[in-house]
C-alpha positions as CSV (number, residue, x, y, z in Angstrom):
1,X,-35.6,41.8,58.9
2,X,-35.0,41.3,62.6
3,X,-31.7,41.3,64.5
4,X,-32.5,37.9,66.1
5,X,-32.8,36.0,62.8
6,X,-30.3,33.4,64.0
7,X,-31.9,32.9,67.5
8,X,-32.7,29.3,67.9
9,X,-31.1,28.4,64.6
10,X,-27.4,28.7,65.2
11,X,-24.7,27.0,63.2
12,X,-25.8,24.1,61.1
13,X,-29.5,24.9,61.6
14,X,-29.0,28.4,60.2
15,X,-27.1,27.0,57.2
16,X,-30.0,24.5,56.6
17,X,-32.5,27.4,56.7
18,X,-30.5,29.2,54.0
19,X,-30.3,26.0,51.9
20,X,-34.0,25.5,52.2
21,X,-34.6,29.0,51.0
22,X,-32.1,28.5,48.1
23,X,-34.1,25.5,47.0
24,X,-37.3,27.6,46.7
25,X,-35.4,30.2,44.7
26,X,-33.8,27.6,42.5
27,X,-37.2,26.3,41.6
28,X,-38.8,29.7,41.1
29,X,-35.9,31.4,39.1
30,X,-33.7,28.7,37.9
31,X,-30.6,27.3,39.5
32,X,-28.1,29.3,37.6
33,X,-30.1,32.5,37.5
34,X,-30.7,32.7,41.3
35,X,-28.4,35.1,43.1
36,X,-27.5,35.6,46.8
37,X,-29.8,38.6,47.2
38,X,-32.8,36.5,46.1
39,X,-31.8,33.7,48.5
40,X,-31.2,36.1,51.4
41,X,-34.6,37.7,50.8
42,X,-36.3,34.3,50.7
43,X,-34.5,33.2,53.9
44,X,-35.4,36.5,55.7
45,X,-31.8,37.5,56.4
46,X,-29.2,39.8,54.9
47,X,-26.7,38.9,52.2
48,X,-24.0,39.3,54.9
49,X,-25.6,36.5,56.9
50,X,-25.6,34.2,53.8
51,X,-21.9,34.9,53.3
52,X,-21.2,34.1,56.9
53,X,-22.1,30.5,56.1
54,X,-21.3,30.3,52.4
55,X,-18.3,31.9,50.8
56,X,-20.0,32.8,47.6
57,X,-22.9,31.7,45.3
58,X,-20.9,28.7,43.9
59,X,-20.2,27.5,47.5
60,X,-23.9,27.8,48.3
61,X,-25.0,25.9,45.2
62,X,-22.4,23.2,45.9
63,X,-23.6,22.8,49.5
64,X,-27.2,22.5,48.3
65,X,-26.2,19.9,45.7
66,X,-24.2,17.9,48.3
67,X,-27.0,17.9,50.8
68,X,-29.6,16.6,48.3
69,X,-27.1,14.0,46.8
70,X,-26.7,12.6,50.3
71,X,-30.4,12.4,50.8
72,X,-31.0,10.7,47.4
73,X,-28.1,8.3,48.0
74,X,-29.5,7.3,51.4
75,X,-32.9,6.5,50.0
76,X,-31.8,4.6,46.9
77,X,-29.2,2.5,48.6
78,X,-31.7,1.5,51.2
79,X,-34.2,0.4,48.5
80,X,-31.6,-1.4,46.4
81,X,-30.6,-3.6,49.4
82,X,-33.6,-5.7,48.5
83,X,-31.6,-7.1,45.5
84,X,-29.0,-9.8,46.1
85,X,-27.3,-9.5,42.7
86,X,-24.7,-6.7,42.6
87,X,-25.6,-5.9,39.0
88,X,-29.3,-5.6,39.9
89,X,-28.4,-3.5,42.9
90,X,-26.4,-1.1,40.7
91,X,-29.0,-0.9,38.1
92,X,-31.9,-0.2,40.5
93,X,-29.8,2.2,42.5
94,X,-29.1,4.3,39.4
95,X,-32.7,4.1,38.2
96,X,-33.9,5.0,41.6
97,X,-31.7,8.1,41.8
98,X,-32.8,9.2,38.3
99,X,-36.4,8.7,39.3
100,X,-36.1,10.8,42.5
101,X,-34.3,13.7,40.7
102,X,-36.8,13.7,37.9
103,X,-39.9,13.6,40.2
104,X,-38.6,16.3,42.6
105,X,-39.2,19.6,41.0
106,X,-36.4,21.5,42.6
107,X,-33.9,18.7,41.7
108,X,-35.3,18.4,38.2
109,X,-34.6,22.1,37.8
110,X,-30.9,21.5,38.1
111,X,-31.0,19.5,34.8
112,X,-33.4,21.6,32.8
113,X,-32.2,22.2,29.3
114,X,-31.2,25.8,30.1
115,X,-28.7,24.9,32.7
116,X,-28.2,21.1,32.7
117,X,-24.7,21.2,31.3
118,X,-23.5,23.6,34.0
119,X,-25.1,21.5,36.7
120,X,-23.5,18.3,35.3
121,X,-20.1,20.0,35.3
122,X,-20.6,21.0,38.9
123,X,-21.6,17.5,39.9
124,X,-18.9,15.8,37.9
125,X,-16.3,17.8,39.9
126,X,-17.8,17.0,43.2
127,X,-15.7,14.8,45.6
128,X,-18.8,14.2,47.7
129,X,-20.8,12.7,44.9
130,X,-17.8,10.7,43.8
131,X,-17.3,9.4,47.3
132,X,-21.0,8.4,47.5
133,X,-20.6,6.3,44.4
134,X,-17.3,4.9,45.6
135,X,-18.9,3.8,48.9
136,X,-21.6,2.0,47.0
137,X,-19.3,0.3,44.5
138,X,-16.7,-0.6,47.1
139,X,-19.0,-1.9,49.8
140,X,-18.0,-5.5,49.3
141,X,-14.7,-5.3,47.4
142,X,-13.1,-1.9,46.9
143,X,-10.4,-2.8,44.4
144,X,-7.6,-0.6,43.3
145,X,-9.6,0.8,40.5
146,X,-12.5,2.0,42.7
147,X,-11.8,5.8,42.1
148,X,-12.0,5.3,38.4
149,X,-15.1,3.2,38.6
150,X,-16.7,5.8,40.9
151,X,-16.0,8.6,38.5
152,X,-17.4,6.6,35.6
153,X,-20.6,5.9,37.6
154,X,-21.0,9.6,38.3
155,X,-20.7,10.4,34.6
156,X,-23.2,7.6,33.7
157,X,-25.8,9.1,36.0
158,X,-25.2,12.7,34.8
159,X,-25.4,11.6,31.2
160,X,-28.8,10.0,31.8
161,X,-30.0,13.1,33.6
162,X,-29.0,15.4,30.8
163,X,-29.8,13.0,27.9
164,X,-32.4,10.5,29.1
165,X,-33.3,7.2,27.5
166,X,-36.7,6.6,25.9
167,X,-38.1,5.4,29.2
168,X,-37.0,3.5,32.3
169,X,-37.0,0.1,30.6
170,X,-34.7,1.5,27.9
171,X,-32.4,2.9,30.6
172,X,-32.5,-0.3,32.5
173,X,-31.4,-2.2,29.4
174,X,-28.6,0.2,28.7
175,X,-27.3,0.0,32.3
176,X,-27.4,-3.8,32.3
177,X,-25.8,-4.2,28.9
178,X,-23.1,-1.5,28.9
179,X,-22.6,-0.2,32.5
180,X,-22.9,-3.2,34.8
181,X,-20.3,-5.4,33.0
182,X,-17.8,-2.6,32.9
183,X,-18.1,-1.9,36.6
184,X,-18.0,-5.4,37.8
185,X,-15.9,-7.4,35.2
186,X,-12.5,-8.4,36.5
187,X,-11.0,-7.7,33.1
188,X,-12.6,-4.9,31.1
189,X,-11.5,-6.6,27.9
190,X,-14.0,-9.4,28.7
191,X,-17.0,-7.1,28.9
192,X,-18.2,-8.1,25.4
193,X,-17.6,-11.5,24.0
194,X,-18.7,-12.4,20.5
195,X,-21.2,-9.5,20.5
196,X,-22.9,-10.7,23.8
197,X,-22.5,-9.3,27.3
198,X,-20.3,-11.1,29.7
199,X,-21.9,-12.7,32.7
200,X,-20.8,-9.9,35.0
201,X,-24.3,-8.5,35.1
202,X,-25.7,-11.6,36.8
203,X,-27.7,-13.0,33.9
């Protein structure tokens, strides 16, 4: 380990290097089994250096989760812009996020059966993830209930990551029938009328 580990990688770049190393350790050892010593060794620095940027293991995991959540959100929101209907945008944004997480090994590791519940709890408490959902839902019309709708959307995504549907078509149907109307209906009591879905989903 050299004394000039941070040369050319000060500040944010050094933190990024540590987070990149953390991702490799999460994939190899499991998200909730990885410790700071493993991550420091993978990054080629000391534990003291890791603690210079991240207060503890929880802070490091949270920072990694927030970085990847922003990356996923940027990609899926860009792709969903191709849909004009808000219900379709929401449905395809959620499905896109699920697809990226499931197809990216290090992200899928967060929701493996052995630690999925702990990851879901961490994500559900995240103000960053909630704000990403709020930004999407409130892009056109924030509304006074935006915080509640954003928290619900976070929990919908987490529930599908920890307890997936049969396939993407099954998840799409559930989102359009049960989630879209609740997030876009002016009056939640109007979501289901006579056993059918209200027109809030654009159909």
